[in-house]
N, C-alpha and C positions, 0 to 999 in steps of 0.2 A: 908851536913847533913847526914852523914853515920851513920846508926844504927846497933847495934849488932842484931843477930838473936833473942836473948832473949828480947831486947827492942821491936823488931817488934812483937814478939809473945805477949808480954804484951799489946801493943797498940791494937792488934787485939781483945784481950779478952774484951776490953772496948768499942768496936764499938757498936753503936746503931744497931738494927736489919736491918734497911734499908741500912746502910753503909756496914754492914757485907755481905748482899746480893750482893751489888755492888762489893765488894772486891772479893767474891767468883766467880762472873762472870768474872771479869778481870783476876783473877789468873787462872781460867780454860783455858782461851784463851792463856795466857802467857805460861802456862805449856805445852799445846799442841804444841805451836810454838817451844818451847825448845826441846820437844821430836822429832818433825819433823826434826829440824836441826841436832840433834844427829843421827837420822836414816839416813839422807841424806849424812852425812859426812863419813859413813862407806862404 
């Protein structure tokens, strides 16, 4: 079930507030981990 960025963006715009808060929390952790991997690989 691969989605395009546009499909993901569209889905996010339709999330109920509670789910949007959960997504934000998850994405913040995901992004921090990705950043750490990028920094550690240099």
